[in-house]
N, C-alpha and C positions, 0 to 999 in steps of 0.2 A: 461512603463517600467517595465519588470518584476523584482520587488524588492526581491521577495522572492528566485528567481533563483540566483540572485546576492548575496544576503545573505548566500546561501548554498554554496557559492565559498568563502566564508570569507569576503565579501565587506560590508561596511557600506551603508546605504542609500546615504550619501552625496557622498562617494568615486564611488557609481552606478552612479549617476547623473553626477559628472564631467566625468567619463570615457565615458559615452555614448555623453555628450557634445563635448568632444575632438575628438572623432571617428567622429562627424558629422561636426564640425567646422574646425578640424586641428589645427595648430600652434595658440596658443592663450595666452595672458597675464592673469594675476590673475583677473584683474578687468573684462574682458570679461567672464572668465571662472565662476565668481561667479555670473555673470548677466545671462549668458546663462542657468546655472545649477540651477538657483533661490535659492541660499543658501547665507549666510552672508559671506562677503570678509573674515573675521577672519577663519572661519571653513573651507573656500576654500584652505587656507594655509595648515592647519593640514590634510586635506583631500588628497590634491595632494602629499604632503610628504609621505603619508602612499601607495598611489598608485605608487610611485616611488620605494619605499622600496619592493613592491609586484612585480616589473617588469612589471607594466601596463602602466606606462608613464614614460617620460624622459625630462629633462630639457634643454633647448637650451639657453646658456648664451649670453648676449648681453651687449653692452656698456650702452645702455639705459635702456630697461626692459627685464627681462629674461621671455622667453616664454617657453610654455608647450605643450606635444603632446602626443598622445596615441598610444601605442604599437598596432601591428597586433592583432585583436581579437583572433587569434589562441591561443594565449597566455592564454586565458580562459581555453581551453582543457588542457593545461598543469598543471593549477590550480587543474583541477578537477582530473587529473591522479596523480597528488601529494596527493591529498586527499584519493584516492581509495587506493594507496600504504600504507599511513599511517593506513588507516582502516583496511586493510588485516594484518598488523603487529599485531595489538592488538586483532583482532576478535577471534582467537583461545583461548587465555586466557580468554576473555569475555563468550565464549560459554561453556568453562569448567566451569567458576563459575556459570553461569545460570543454567547448568545442575545439578550442586551440591546443588545449594540451592533450587530446586524444592521440595516443600512438598509433602509427599505422600497423604495427604488429604487437599485440599483448595477449596476455591470458590471465584469467582470475576465475575465481568460484564464488558462487551463491549457494544459499541452503535454504531449504523449507519453504513455507508460504510466503515469506517476505521476498525470497529470491524469485518466486514467480511473479509477484508485483513489479519487481525491478524488470524481469524480462518483458513484461507487457508495456511498461513504460518506453523500455528502448524500442520495441515494435513500433508503437505509435510515433515516436520522435523520428525514426528512420522511414517508415512508410513502405510503399512498394508492395512485393510481392514475398510470400512466406512459403518455405517448402518443410514439410515434415514428414519423416519417416519413422514408423514404429507407434503411431498416435494410439492412445488408449483412452481418450476423454478425461485425463487427469485435470484439464482446465476446468470440468465442470464439478471440483471437488466443492462440497457443499459450505465449507469454510470461507470460500472464495466467491461466495454468490455475488455479493455487492460490487467487489471489484471486477468480477467477470463481466457483470453486465455492463458496467461502465466501460471496460476495455473494448467489447463487442459493439456497443453504441458509437464509440469513437473510431473505431476501425471501419464502420459503415460510413462513418462520416467523412473520413479520409480515403475511402474506395480502395482499402488494402486488401489484397487478394490471398487467399489461403488454399495451398494445393497440399492435400494431406493423404498418405499412405498409412491406412487404419491397421492394426493387427487384427487377425481373422477373427478371434474372439468377439470383436466388437459387432460385427454382423450376426454372429450367433446369439448373443446376449441382448442385443438392443439394435435391431436391424434399421429402425427408423431414426436412431440417435442423430446422425449427421443431417438428417433433414430439418432438424430443429435449430440448426445454426442460422442466426439472422443475417450473416454477412455473405461475403464474394468467396463461397467455399466450392471447390472440386475435390472429389476424393475417390480413392480406389481402396482395394484390400490386398494385403500381403498374403501369401499362402501360409496355411497354419503351421508349417515347419520353421517358419522364419519369425515367430514370435518371441519376443525377449521383455526384459523389465526396463528396457532403455528407448531413447528416443534420441534422434537429432534433427534440430531445427536450424533453419538456414535463413536469415534476412539480411540485406544489405551487405555489408562486410562482415557478418557476425555468424559464427558456427557454435551453436549450443547443445551440448549433449546432457541429457538427462540420465540419471541412473538411479535403481531403487522404487520403480513405479509399480502400480497395480492398477487394474481396469478402473477407471473412474474415480481415482484416489490419488491425493498428492499430499503427502505427511511431510512433517518437519525433518525427516531422515532424508527425503530426497535431495540429491547433490546436483548443482547445474555447473557444469565446466564450460566456460566462455572463452571462445577463441576469436579475437578480432584481427581478421586478416582477409584482406581482398582476394589474394590468390587462393587461399584455402576455400573462401566462400565460393568461389567462382569453380573450384574443383567438384566441392560437394553438390553444387547445382547441376552439373554435369551427370554426376552418379546418379543423382534422384531422377533425371529425365530418363536414364537408362531403366532404373528399376520401375518407373512410372509406366513405361511402354510394355513391360512384362506383367504388370499386376492386374488383377481382375478389376473390371469396371463395376 
């Protein structure tokens, strides 16, 4: 049972267990429900009542013992749609507040795969040009496959440009790697003696440095140091163009 998925729809673990039990067994009394769902009978009463309130179960009245049954699972898609509508109502105000509170100078840290997803969201939000030094193909980490495809698709839609200085090893191990990039990419290669396990990435007023990288890998051990500073970002861009001119085409 995917408890996290049910929780995202607003169901408690007990509600999820009972709903799945009813879907599988059909009409059941409270005792059978408690046994099949492996929860205490007292908790089963409360959970089944909440499922009825949410429209996911219904009660069948009887002279002996009332029975309960599950509503068609398509009802779950309605719950998801309702949450999406509710989110869309408050999202504009949240985004306005988020934009308003952004400090002109700040520093913070992300970690691991979720950190990379946050960076991609920021890149799409800011748009424009991206400058990366020490690129190692870490964005092509297999665990990020779906997120990367969505990110690259949206970057093409937003006409976001990428200028990347790859480590020398990329050209040796996978010389055609950069040619698979679906968006607006220009790239060159750093000399072999300047390979590191780090990257810096500049976009908008942001400078992101990665540390702990390997070729074509991005693990939960990777740390992202984010600096939000217009002056720093401009400085890094100038340094980038100096390195770009010196790098191998």
